[in-house]
Backbone as JSON, one array per atom type, in Angstrom:
{
  "sequence": "MQTHQAKRIEIVIEKPMESRLTKALTDAGVTGYTVVPVRGGSGRSGQWTREGQIGRAGMVMVVCLIRPDRLETLLDAAFAVVERHIGVVSVTDAMVLRAERF",
  "N": [[-112.02, -12.89, -39.24], [-112.67, -15.94, -37.64], [-111.77, -16.9, -34.36], [-110.81, -19.38, -31.88], [-111.01, -20.54, -28.54], [-108.21, -21.93, -26.85], [-105.8, -23.98, -25.09], [-102.42, -23.47, -24.36], [-99.71, -25.43, -23.79], [-96.58, -25.76, -22.35], [-93.88, -27.71, -21.91], [-90.95, -28.18, -20.33], [-88.29, -30.38, -20.23], [-85.89, -32.89, -19.3], [-83.91, -34.11, -21.96], [-83.53, -37.01, -22.23], [-85.97, -37.88, -21.31], [-87.87, -37.26, -23.17], [-89.11, -39.06, -25.09], [-90.61, -40.65, -23.37], [-92.36, -38.76, -22.31], [-93.69, -37.79, -24.65], [-94.93, -40.12, -25.5], [-96.7, -40.57, -23.32], [-98.34, -38.26, -23.61], [-99.45, -38.79, -26.16], [-100.81, -41.22, -25.58], [-102.68, -40.1, -23.88], [-104.37, -38.9, -25.6], [-103.53, -36.62, -27.0], [-103.17, -35.03, -30.01], [-101.24, -33.67, -31.37], [-98.03, -32.09, -31.19], [-95.12, -30.08, -30.62], [-91.61, -30.4, -30.61], [-88.88, -28.76, -29.22], [-85.42, -27.97, -29.14], [-83.69, -27.02, -26.14], [-81.44, -24.61, -25.34], [-80.32, -23.45, -23.09], [-80.68, -21.79, -19.91], [-82.12, -20.33, -16.92], [-82.7, -21.05, -13.54], [-83.94, -22.35, -10.4], [-81.48, -23.43, -9.54], [-79.68, -21.71, -10.63], [-77.93, -20.36, -13.53], [-77.75, -22.35, -16.49], [-76.43, -24.42, -19.11], [-76.38, -26.47, -22.07], [-73.97, -27.71, -21.86], [-73.57, -27.59, -19.24], [-74.76, -27.93, -15.9], [-76.81, -29.95, -16.23], [-75.95, -32.0, -17.74], [-74.81, -33.49, -20.81], [-76.9, -34.32, -22.41], [-79.0, -32.52, -22.4], [-81.91, -30.34, -22.62], [-85.4, -30.32, -23.62], [-88.23, -28.65, -25.04], [-91.57, -29.27, -25.05], [-94.35, -28.41, -26.86], [-97.78, -27.92, -26.81], [-101.04, -27.42, -28.28], [-104.29, -27.35, -27.25], [-107.82, -28.21, -26.91], [-109.68, -26.53, -24.37], [-111.24, -28.28, -22.71], [-109.77, -30.55, -22.65], [-107.61, -30.28, -21.03], [-107.08, -31.14, -18.3], [-106.69, -33.93, -18.6], [-104.39, -34.01, -20.11], [-102.57, -32.68, -18.41], [-102.47, -34.46, -16.24], [-101.23, -36.7, -17.5], [-98.77, -35.53, -18.26], [-97.73, -34.75, -15.78], [-97.29, -37.18, -14.52], [-94.94, -38.04, -15.68], [-93.18, -35.83, -15.38], [-93.02, -35.34, -12.67], [-90.93, -36.68, -11.24], [-88.57, -35.8, -12.24], [-86.29, -33.3, -13.55], [-88.08, -30.52, -14.63], [-90.48, -28.29, -16.1], [-93.8, -27.14, -16.23], [-96.02, -25.22, -18.04], [-99.05, -23.4, -18.46], [-101.05, -21.58, -20.66], [-103.55, -19.28, -21.85], [-104.81, -19.37, -25.18], [-105.56, -18.41, -28.53], [-106.87, -19.86, -31.43], [-106.92, -20.58, -34.95], [-108.92, -22.58, -37.13], [-110.15, -24.65, -35.39], [-110.82, -27.32, -35.5], [-108.59, -28.82, -35.76], [-107.56, -29.26, -33.3]],
  "CA": [[-111.72, -14.29, -39.13], [-113.08, -16.44, -36.32], [-110.8, -17.61, -33.53], [-111.38, -20.31, -30.95], [-110.16, -20.66, -27.38], [-107.39, -23.15, -26.67], [-104.77, -23.9, -24.1], [-101.07, -23.76, -24.83], [-98.95, -26.06, -22.73], [-95.2, -25.82, -22.6], [-93.22, -28.61, -20.91], [-89.49, -28.23, -20.45], [-87.9, -31.58, -19.55], [-84.62, -33.47, -19.73], [-83.96, -34.77, -23.26], [-83.76, -38.43, -22.18], [-87.39, -38.15, -20.92], [-88.71, -36.84, -24.28], [-89.98, -40.12, -25.64], [-91.6, -41.07, -22.33], [-93.39, -37.72, -22.22], [-94.51, -37.75, -25.86], [-95.79, -41.31, -25.46], [-97.74, -40.32, -22.34], [-99.28, -37.36, -24.2], [-100.2, -39.49, -27.2], [-101.71, -42.12, -24.93], [-103.73, -39.28, -23.27], [-105.23, -38.35, -26.67], [-103.0, -35.43, -27.64], [-102.96, -35.38, -31.42], [-100.12, -32.96, -31.97], [-97.13, -31.34, -30.36], [-93.85, -29.68, -31.25], [-90.49, -30.53, -29.67], [-87.87, -27.78, -29.53], [-84.29, -28.09, -28.24], [-83.47, -25.88, -25.23], [-80.0, -24.42, -25.3], [-79.87, -23.03, -21.78], [-81.65, -21.02, -19.16], [-81.82, -20.05, -15.53], [-83.76, -21.56, -12.65], [-83.61, -22.42, -8.96], [-80.07, -23.73, -9.33], [-78.89, -20.73, -11.32], [-77.87, -20.47, -14.95], [-77.22, -23.64, -17.01], [-76.35, -24.62, -20.53], [-76.32, -27.88, -22.45], [-72.66, -28.21, -21.45], [-73.43, -27.32, -17.81], [-75.23, -28.76, -14.78], [-77.78, -31.02, -16.51], [-75.32, -33.0, -18.55], [-74.76, -33.22, -22.23], [-78.19, -34.69, -23.05], [-79.73, -31.26, -22.58], [-83.32, -30.2, -22.32], [-86.26, -30.03, -24.7], [-89.49, -28.09, -24.7], [-92.7, -29.84, -25.81], [-95.41, -27.44, -26.91], [-99.09, -28.5, -27.29], [-102.25, -26.6, -28.25], [-105.44, -28.28, -27.11], [-109.12, -27.67, -26.47], [-109.69, -26.36, -22.93], [-111.82, -29.39, -21.97], [-108.82, -31.69, -22.58], [-106.45, -29.86, -20.27], [-106.81, -31.99, -17.17], [-106.12, -35.22, -19.04], [-103.01, -33.73, -20.56], [-101.76, -32.36, -17.23], [-102.31, -35.72, -15.51], [-100.24, -37.47, -18.25], [-97.48, -34.85, -18.17], [-97.21, -34.76, -14.4], [-96.85, -38.55, -14.26], [-93.58, -38.14, -16.21], [-92.39, -34.75, -14.93], [-92.89, -35.2, -11.19], [-89.72, -37.28, -10.68], [-87.47, -35.34, -13.07], [-86.21, -31.83, -13.8], [-89.05, -30.11, -15.62], [-91.4, -27.19, -15.83], [-95.0, -27.2, -17.06], [-96.78, -23.98, -17.99], [-100.32, -23.39, -19.19], [-101.52, -20.26, -20.96], [-104.66, -19.21, -22.73], [-104.44, -19.08, -26.51], [-106.61, -18.35, -29.52], [-106.39, -20.56, -32.6], [-107.76, -20.66, -36.09], [-109.15, -23.96, -37.47], [-110.29, -25.4, -34.11], [-111.02, -28.74, -35.75], [-107.26, -29.46, -35.7], [-107.19, -29.46, -31.89]],
  "C": [[-112.07, -14.78, -37.74], [-111.94, -17.21, -35.66], [-111.51, -18.45, -32.47], [-110.43, -20.4, -29.76], [-109.42, -22.0, -27.31], [-106.51, -22.94, -25.49], [-103.43, -24.23, -24.7], [-100.26, -24.26, -23.62], [-97.54, -26.21, -23.19], [-94.54, -26.69, -21.52], [-91.74, -28.66, -21.24], [-89.03, -29.45, -19.59], [-86.56, -32.07, -20.1], [-84.81, -34.24, -21.03], [-84.16, -36.28, -23.14], [-85.22, -38.83, -21.8], [-88.35, -37.78, -22.07], [-89.63, -37.89, -24.75], [-91.01, -40.63, -24.64], [-92.73, -40.06, -22.26], [-94.26, -37.74, -23.46], [-95.42, -38.95, -25.96], [-96.99, -41.12, -24.5], [-98.77, -39.3, -22.91], [-100.09, -37.96, -25.3], [-101.2, -40.42, -26.6], [-102.89, -41.38, -24.26], [-104.65, -38.64, -24.35], [-104.75, -37.05, -27.32], [-102.63, -35.8, -29.08], [-101.79, -34.63, -32.07], [-99.3, -32.22, -30.93], [-95.91, -30.99, -31.14], [-92.78, -29.81, -30.22], [-89.38, -29.59, -30.18], [-86.68, -27.98, -28.62], [-84.15, -26.84, -27.39], [-81.95, -25.74, -25.05], [-79.5, -24.03, -23.94], [-80.97, -22.22, -21.12], [-81.19, -20.72, -17.77], [-83.0, -20.48, -14.69], [-83.34, -21.54, -11.22], [-82.14, -22.6, -8.72], [-79.14, -22.77, -10.05], [-78.87, -20.99, -12.86], [-77.3, -21.86, -15.35], [-77.22, -23.57, -18.53], [-76.3, -26.09, -20.8], [-75.04, -28.5, -21.94], [-72.53, -28.12, -19.89], [-74.02, -28.4, -16.92], [-76.07, -29.99, -15.13], [-77.26, -32.1, -17.4], [-75.44, -32.7, -20.03], [-76.04, -33.6, -23.0], [-79.0, -33.46, -23.32], [-81.19, -31.36, -22.19], [-84.11, -30.02, -23.63], [-87.51, -29.35, -24.16], [-90.55, -28.7, -25.66], [-93.86, -28.88, -25.73], [-96.68, -28.09, -27.5], [-100.13, -27.37, -27.29], [-103.43, -27.54, -28.26], [-106.68, -27.52, -26.78], [-109.1, -27.56, -24.93], [-110.25, -27.56, -22.16], [-110.89, -30.6, -21.93], [-107.63, -31.42, -21.69], [-106.13, -30.78, -19.1], [-106.18, -33.33, -17.51], [-104.68, -35.05, -19.44], [-102.12, -33.51, -19.34], [-101.47, -33.61, -16.43], [-101.21, -36.57, -16.17], [-98.84, -36.85, -18.13], [-96.9, -34.96, -16.78], [-96.69, -36.15, -13.99], [-95.36, -38.71, -14.69], [-92.67, -37.05, -15.54], [-92.08, -34.78, -13.45], [-91.6, -35.73, -10.6], [-88.45, -36.77, -11.37], [-87.44, -33.83, -13.08], [-87.23, -31.5, -14.88], [-89.97, -29.02, -15.16], [-92.57, -27.34, -16.77], [-95.7, -25.86, -16.92], [-98.01, -24.06, -18.86], [-100.74, -21.94, -19.42], [-102.73, -20.36, -21.85], [-104.16, -18.83, -24.14], [-105.67, -18.99, -27.35], [-106.04, -19.01, -30.79], [-107.41, -20.4, -33.72], [-107.92, -22.17, -36.39], [-109.21, -24.86, -36.23], [-110.39, -26.88, -34.32], [-109.65, -29.5, -35.67], [-106.78, -29.75, -34.25], [-108.21, -30.23, -31.14]]
}
């Protein structure tokens, strides 16, 4: 089966910023993403939970798979939202089937 190179982007951000982030990604031409609730974790400030330091709104993770040539546009859009808020952006290499979907 043939696979195709892609980039997987994971963006963890405060829940109240979710709609702003997903709008920015859509405006940048991202055709699909998945939003997953984040229950807790650990970072610079130590461990946290939805009931802890970041308030009751919590965090979400937005996951995108895109063609490598679209990465910079996506990162510019994501950074415009994330730079002033709690958030982490990671990029990894991925292989996908059905490249036409990305």
